[in-house]
C-alpha positions in Angstrom: -2.0 -2.3 8.4 1.5 -4.0 8.6 4.3 -4.5 11.2 7.2 -4.7 8.7 7.1 -1.4 7.1 10.1 -2.0 4.7 8.6 -5.2 3.5 5.2 -3.6 2.9 6.9 -0.7 0.9 8.7 -3.3 -1.2 5.4 -5.0 -2.1 3.8 -1.7 -3.0 6.8 -0.8 -5.2 6.4 -4.0 -7.1 2.9 -3.2 -8.2 2.7 0.7 -8.0 5.1 3.6 -8.6 5.6 5.1 -5.3 9.1 6.7 -5.7 8.4 8.9 -8.7 9.9 12.3 -8.3 9.4 15.1 -10.8 12.0 17.7 -10.1 11.3 20.8 -12.0 13.4 24.0 -12.4 11.0 25.7 -10.0 11.7 23.1 -7.3 15.5 23.7 -7.7 15.1 27.6 -7.6 13.0 27.4 -4.5 15.1 24.8 -2.7 12.1 22.6 -2.4 11.7 19.1 -3.6 8.4 17.2 -4.3 7.1 14.8 -1.7 6.9 11.4 -2.9 4.2 8.9 -2.3 6.6 6.9 -0.3 7.1 9.7 2.2 3.3 10.2 2.4 2.8 6.6 3.2 5.5 6.6 5.9 3.9 9.6 7.4 0.2 8.9 7.2 0.3 5.1 7.4 3.2 4.2 9.6 4.1 7.2 11.9 0.6 8.4 12.3 -1.7 5.5 12.0 -5.3 6.4 11.5 -4.5 9.5 9.4 -5.2 7.4 6.3 -7.8 4.8 6.2 -7.2 1.7 4.0 -9.5 3.3 1.5 -7.2 6.5 1.5 -4.1 4.5 0.8 -5.7 2.5 -2.0 -7.0 5.8 -3.4 -3.6 7.5 -3.3 -2.0 4.5 -5.0 -4.9 4.2 -7.6 -5.5 0.9 -6.7 -9.2 1.2 -7.6 -8.2 1.7 -11.3 -6.0 -1.5 -11.1 -6.9 -4.5 -13.1 -8.4 -7.5 -11.0 -5.4 -9.7 -11.7 -3.0 -7.0 -10.5 -5.0 -6.3 -7.4 -5.3 -10.0 -6.6 -1.4 -10.6 -7.0 -1.1 -7.5 -4.6 -3.5 -9.2 -2.0 -1.7 -12.5 -2.3 1.6 -10.7 -1.6 0.2 -8.9 1.3 -0.6 -12.1 3.3 2.5 -13.9 2.1 5.5 -14.8 4.2 7.4 -12.1 2.4 5.4 -9.3 4.1 3.6 -11.0 7.0 5.9 -13.1 9.0 3.5 -14.5 11.5 1.8 -17.5 10.3 -1.3 -16.9 12.3 -1.7 -13.5 11.1 -1.3 -14.9 7.6 -4.1 -17.3 8.0 -6.3 -14.8 9.7 -5.7 -12.1 7.1 -6.2 -14.7 4.1 -9.6 -15.7 5.6 -10.7 -12.0 6.1 -9.7 -11.2 2.6 -11.6 -14.2 1.1 -14.7 -13.5 3.2 -14.7 -9.8 2.3 -14.5 -10.5 -1.5 -17.5 -12.9 -1.4 -20.9 -11.5 -2.7 -23.4 -10.9 0.0 -26.2 -13.4 0.2 -29.7 -11.9 0.3 
């Protein structure tokens, strides 16, 4: 999905809460800590590409419940120079994003 993992995580963190950690008394007693969404993304998207599809990632981030404006700003950030440093990839990604958002002609 992206070659620059840190930049991608920063983008996600701008729009979604990915570092939430709910430490409970049980976690402290058992010596366990909860797994964060950031850790899951690193495991399933970066270290093991193919574990999660784009749809799985979006589902885990609750992107489908996000407002249109928020999702559009995320997509703009995804193809920006902040995340995608290669200009050719920016153009290709932007085109495919626009094409996939167009309604189908019957």
